[in-house]
C-alpha positions in Angstrom: 10.1 29.5 -22.2 9.1 28.9 -18.6 11.0 25.8 -17.2 12.2 25.1 -13.6 13.2 22.1 -11.6 12.3 20.9 -8.2 14.0 18.6 -5.6 12.4 15.3 -4.8 11.9 16.2 -1.1 10.1 19.4 -2.0 8.1 17.7 -4.7 6.8 14.9 -2.4 5.4 17.6 -0.1 3.7 19.6 -2.9 2.4 17.1 -5.4 -1.0 18.6 -5.3 0.4 22.0 -6.6 0.8 20.6 -10.1 -2.2 20.3 -12.6 -0.7 17.1 -14.1 2.1 14.7 -13.2 3.6 13.5 -16.4 5.7 10.2 -16.3 7.8 10.2 -19.5 9.1 6.7 -18.9 8.1 3.6 -20.8 4.9 1.8 -20.0 6.8 -1.1 -18.3 8.6 1.4 -16.0 5.3 3.2 -15.2 3.6 -0.2 -14.4 6.3 -1.0 -11.9 5.7 2.2 -10.0 5.1 5.9 -10.4 4.2 9.0 -8.6 0.7 8.9 -7.1 -1.8 10.2 -9.7 0.7 10.5 -12.5 -0.2 9.8 -16.1 2.1 8.0 -18.5 3.1 9.9 -21.7 6.0 7.9 -22.7 8.5 9.4 -25.1 9.9 5.8 -25.8 7.8 2.7 -25.6 9.1 -0.6 -24.1 10.7 -2.0 -27.3 12.2 1.4 -28.2 13.8 2.0 -24.9 15.3 -1.5 -25.1 16.6 -0.8 -28.6 18.2 2.5 -27.8 19.7 1.2 -24.6 21.3 -1.9 -26.5 22.6 0.5 -29.2 24.0 2.8 -26.4 25.9 -0.2 -24.9 26.9 -2.1 -28.0 27.4 0.6 -30.6 28.0 4.1 -29.1 26.3 6.8 -27.1 26.3 9.1 -30.0 24.5 6.8 -32.4 22.0 5.8 -29.7 21.2 9.4 -29.0 20.7 10.2 -32.7 18.3 7.1 -32.9 16.5 8.1 -29.7 16.2 11.8 -30.7 14.3 10.9 -33.9 11.8 8.6 -32.0 11.3 11.1 -29.2 10.8 14.0 -31.6 7.9 12.1 -33.4 6.5 10.9 -30.1 6.5 14.4 -28.5 4.6 15.6 -31.5 2.0 13.0 -30.9 1.7 13.8 -27.2 1.2 17.5 -27.9 -1.6 16.6 -30.4 -3.3 14.0 -28.3 -2.9 15.4 -24.7 -1.9 19.1 -24.8 -4.1 20.7 -27.4 -6.8 21.4 -25.0 -4.5 22.7 -22.1 -5.0 26.4 -21.1 -2.0 28.7 -20.8 -2.2 28.4 -16.9 -1.7 24.6 -17.0 1.4 23.7 -14.8 2.7 20.2 -15.2 5.4 18.3 -13.4 7.5 16.1 -15.7 9.8 13.3 -14.7 11.5 10.2 -16.1 14.0 7.7 -14.6 16.7 10.2 -13.5 15.3 13.5 -14.6 17.4 13.5 -17.7 16.9 13.4 -21.5 13.4 12.0 -21.7 11.7 14.2 -19.3 14.0 17.2 -20.2 13.1 16.9 -24.0 9.4 16.7 -23.3 9.6 19.6 -20.8 11.6 21.7 -23.2 8.9 21.3 -25.9 6.1 22.1 -23.5 8.0 25.2 -22.3 8.5 26.3 -25.8 4.8 26.4 -26.2 4.6 28.7 -23.2 3.5 26.4 -20.3 5.1 26.8 -16.8 6.8 23.4 -16.7 8.7 21.8 -13.7 11.1 18.9 -14.0 11.6 16.6 -11.2 15.3 16.6 -10.2 16.7 13.1 -10.1 13.5 11.8 -11.6 11.6 8.7 -10.3 14.8 7.3 -8.7 15.0 10.3 -6.5 11.3 10.1 -5.6 11.7 6.4 -4.8 14.5 7.2 -2.4 12.4 9.8 -0.6 9.6 7.2 -0.2 12.1 4.7 1.2 13.5 7.1 3.7 10.2 8.6 4.8 8.6 5.2 5.4 11.3 4.6 8.1 9.8 7.4 10.3 6.4 8.3 8.9 4.4 5.9 11.1 5.8 7.3 14.2 3.6 10.3 14.0 0.4 8.3 14.1 -1.6 6.4 16.7 -2.9 3.1 15.3 -6.0 1.3 16.4 -5.3 -2.4 15.4 -8.4 -4.5 14.5 -7.6 -8.1 15.4 -9.6 -11.2 15.2 -9.6 -14.7 13.8 -10.0 -15.4 10.1 -13.5 -14.7 9.0 -14.3 -12.4 11.8 -15.1 -9.5 9.5 -12.0 -7.3 10.2 -11.9 -6.0 6.5 -15.6 -5.4 6.4 -15.2 -3.5 9.7 -12.4 -1.3 8.3 -14.6 -0.5 5.3 -17.5 0.4 7.6 -15.2 2.6 9.6 -14.1 4.4 6.5 -17.6 4.9 5.3 -18.2 6.6 8.7 -15.4 9.0 8.2 -12.6 7.3 10.0 -8.9 7.3 8.8 -8.3 3.7 7.5 -5.1 2.2 6.4 -6.4 -1.0 4.5 -3.1 -2.7 3.7 -4.8 -5.7 2.2 -6.6 -3.4 -0.3 -3.5 -1.7 -1.2 -1.8 -5.1 -1.7 -4.7 -6.6 -3.6 -4.5 -9.6 -1.3 -6.5 -10.8 1.7 -3.3 -11.9 3.6 -4.0 -15.7 3.9 -3.0 -18.8 1.9 -6.1 -18.3 -0.2 -5.9 -14.5 -0.2 -5.1 -13.8 -3.8 -7.8 -11.9 -5.5 -9.6 -13.7 -8.4 -9.0 -11.0 -11.0 -6.5 -8.4 -9.6 -2.8 -9.2 -9.4 -0.6 -7.8 -6.6 1.2 -4.6 -7.3 5.0 -4.5 -7.2 6.6 -3.9 -3.9 7.6 -0.5 -5.1 4.0 0.4 -5.9 2.8 -1.0 -2.6 5.3 1.1 -0.7 4.3 4.2 -2.6 0.6 3.4 -2.0 1.2 3.1 1.8 3.4 6.3 1.8 0.8 8.3 -0.1 -2.1 7.0 2.1 -0.3 7.9 5.4 0.6 11.4 3.9 -3.0 12.1 3.5 -3.9 11.5 7.2 -4.2 13.8 10.1 -1.8 12.9 12.9 -4.2 14.2 15.5 -6.8 11.4 14.7 -6.4 7.7 15.1 -5.6 5.4 12.1 -7.5 2.1 12.0 -5.5 -0.8 10.4 -5.8 -4.6 10.4 -3.3 -6.8 12.5 -1.3 -8.0 9.5 1.7 -10.4 9.3 5.0 -9.2 8.0 3.9 -10.2 4.4 0.7 -9.8 2.6 0.9 -12.4 -0.2 4.2 -11.6 -1.8 4.6 -8.1 -0.4 6.4 -7.0 2.7 4.7 -4.5 5.0 7.1 -1.6 5.6 9.1 -2.6 8.6 8.8 0.7 10.6 5.1 0.7 10.2 4.7 -2.8 11.3 6.9 -2.2 14.4 4.7 0.8 15.3 1.5 -1.2 15.0 2.8 -4.0 17.0 4.5 -2.2 19.8 2.2 0.8 20.3 -1.1 0.0 18.6 -4.3 0.0 20.7 -5.8 -3.5 19.9 -9.5 -4.2 19.3 -10.3 -7.9 19.0 -13.4 -8.6 17.1 -15.4 -11.8 17.6 -18.0 -13.4 15.3 -19.9 -16.5 16.0 -18.5 -19.6 14.2 -21.5 -20.0 12.0 -21.3 -16.4 10.9 -17.6 -16.7 10.3 -18.2 -19.7 8.0 -20.8 -17.8 6.2 -18.5 -14.8 5.7 -15.7 -17.1 4.4 -18.0 -18.7 1.9 -19.1 -15.4 0.7 -15.5 -14.0 0.3 -14.0 -17.1 -1.2 -17.0 -18.4 -3.1 -15.1 -17.7 -6.4 -13.1 -20.9 -5.7 -16.1 -23.0 -6.7 -15.2 -22.0 -10.3 -11.4 -22.2 -9.6 -11.2 -25.5 -7.9 -7.7 -26.5 -9.3 -6.5 -23.1 -8.1 -7.8 -23.9 -4.6 -6.2 -27.3 -4.6 -2.9 -25.7 -5.6 -3.2 -23.4 -2.7 -3.8 -26.3 -0.4 -0.8 -28.1 -1.6 1.5 -25.4 -0.1 0.1 -26.5 3.4 1.4 -30.1 2.9 4.5 -29.6 5.1 2.6 -27.7 7.8 -0.6 -29.8 8.0 0.4 -33.2 6.5 -0.3 -34.9 3.2 -3.4 -36.8 4.4 -5.1 -33.7 5.7 -4.4 -31.6 2.6 -5.6 -34.5 0.3 -8.8 -34.6 2.3 -9.3 -30.8 1.8 -8.6 -31.1 -1.9 -11.2 -34.0 -2.3 -13.8 -32.0 -0.3 -13.3 -29.1 -2.8 -13.5 -31.3 -5.8 -16.8 -32.7 -4.4 -18.2 -29.2 -3.8 -18.2 -29.6 0.0 -17.2 -26.1 0.6 -18.8 -25.5 4.1 -17.0 -28.6 5.4 -13.6 -27.7 4.0 -13.7 -24.1 5.2 -15.0 -25.2 8.6 -11.9 -27.5 9.0 -9.6 -24.8 7.6 -10.9 -22.4 10.4 -10.4 -24.9 13.2 -7.3 -26.8 12.1 -5.3 -24.2 10.2 -6.3 -20.5 10.6 -7.3 -20.4 14.3 -4.1 -22.0 15.8 -1.9 -19.7 13.6 -3.8 -16.6 14.6 -3.6 -17.4 18.4 0.2 -18.0 18.2 0.8 -14.9 15.9 -1.1 -12.3 17.9 0.1 -13.3 21.4 3.6 -13.2 20.2 3.6 -10.1 18.0 1.1 -7.5 19.3 2.0 -5.9 22.7 -1.5 -4.5 23.1 -3.3 -7.8 23.1 -3.1 -8.2 26.8 -5.3 -5.2 27.3 -7.3 -5.4 24.1 -10.8 -4.0 23.8 -13.3 -6.8 23.0 -15.9 -6.2 20.3 -18.6 -8.9 19.7 -20.2 -8.6 16.2 -23.7 -10.0 15.7 -23.1 -10.9 12.1 -20.9 -10.2 9.1 -23.4 -8.2 7.3 -23.5 -4.4 6.5 -25.8 -3.3 9.2 -23.8 -5.1 12.0 -20.6 -3.6 10.7 -22.0 -0.1 10.7 -23.1 -0.6 14.3 -19.6 -1.8 15.4 -17.9 1.0 13.5 -20.3 3.6 15.4 -19.3 1.9 18.7 -15.6 2.2 18.0 -16.0 5.9 17.0 -18.2 6.9 19.8 -16.6 9.7 22.0 
């Protein structure tokens, strides 16, 4: 049997050295967060984990282990048949569970008995999570950020996408958060990840960048929907970021907003619910008018008013207060929000 263990700090630096990262935890634990690129081969499902845990607390650890062992043995046999039968002798997996204990240890032992070179993550996911939390406190310090700023509807996200297509290093926080960052920012079909999963995605993205090249990022608030941007990253962006302010004519901004948020035409009640959260800030009469416009299908009018009365005032106050580099920001006028114009703007920013 070839079986070894690896500390979390070493594992986070060498994840690519393993052929497969195996998360032996339950599907619910896996959904909450997991190592980047891991696959979920649970040795206990959600209900089984709950049952064994209850038995551990209410009956005895011995009885719980007997119960769990029977389930795990059957599950490991299924895992071997379904996932391992086609693996060559040279296959080298990393296996982990919550604390690197019985679940991952059992699966790793069986794989080792077959003859695979198996590694177990010491401390399991818990140790990995602690590494992510600690490294996020300092990781951003090694990068120079170019902060793309501009009023809502100015095409900042589209410009980031164009920059990425041109080969630039882009940290698209809104894409990682599955949210556009405004009161209407929730995506129609994609729920936001957990805070842990968002942290892991940010950490993993930064780890893949070259510190000798700039990183392009959007001028975000402290929160994107329900998720908090890592504090050290936000501080680095705000205090040391080179700011680029993109400008788009108001008619083009309105067109872009109608394209991005057009799905609300089929989700009018959802739109009105979002508007209701602005009552204290904008007043009941204004919010009621916006809701009525939406119900009547007057989308250009309602978005034009939202730009002028809600988004633009918030943007001006936020940027001048939070981003040090705004005073000397580079100005970039976009001719439209369409792909060709975004490519041109990206090429301008990347020109030597």
